[in-house]
N, C-alpha and C positions, 0 to 999 in steps of 0.2 A: 654097055649097057648093065652087065652085071655088076661093076664096080658103082653103079650110081642106084643098084637096087635099096641098099638101107634108106636111102635119101627118098627115093620113089615109095617105098613102103612106109615110111613115116609120114610121107605127104599125103597120102590116100587115108592113112587112119586119121591123122589130124585134121585135114582139110577137106579132102574130097566129099568126104560122107557127111559132113555138117552141110557143104555147099551143094550136095546131092548130084555131084557131077559124073558123066557118064565116061567109060573108058575112052573114048574117043578125045574128050575134053581132057584128060589125063595125059593122054598121048601127046596131045598137042602142047600141053603146059611144058611137057619134057623137050619137044622139039623131035617128036617120032610121028609118023605114018601109024594110024590106027592100027593096020594089020600087022605091022612089021612089030609094034609095041606089044600088042595081045599075044603074038605069037613067041615071041622072045620071053614075056613075062612068065607064060605058062612053062617055057622049055626051062627057064631058071627056078622057079618056085614050085612047079608041079602041080599049080591050079591057076586057073585064070583069074582075070582081072574081076569080073562078074563075080565069081565063086568068093573072091577075097571082100569084095564089095557087101556081097549079101552076108557072109560070115560077120562082118563088122556092125553091119545094121542089127544083125541078130543079137549079139552081145551087148550091143546098146541098149536095144530093147528090154533085156534080162536086166540089166543094170538099172535103167529106170523102174521097172516094175518092181525092182528090189527097193528102191526108192521111194514105193508107194504111189506111183504116179498114175493118173487113171489112163486105162487102155486109149481111150479117146482123146488123150492129150499126146500119144505117141504118133 
């Protein structure tokens, strides 16, 4: 799984957030069991899938606020 991590992180950043995918859906997409995927993801990266998804959502919201979008549009 470690060798696939760049691809997984890229997929989460580029696809999973916009599709509002759960960590379980991401695990299944890459052919892993949810629990194994979550455990290995945190072991390799030092943060959970949920933490990574949350940070990406915050970054996206900040970017969109910088682009003068209304908060209601987020």
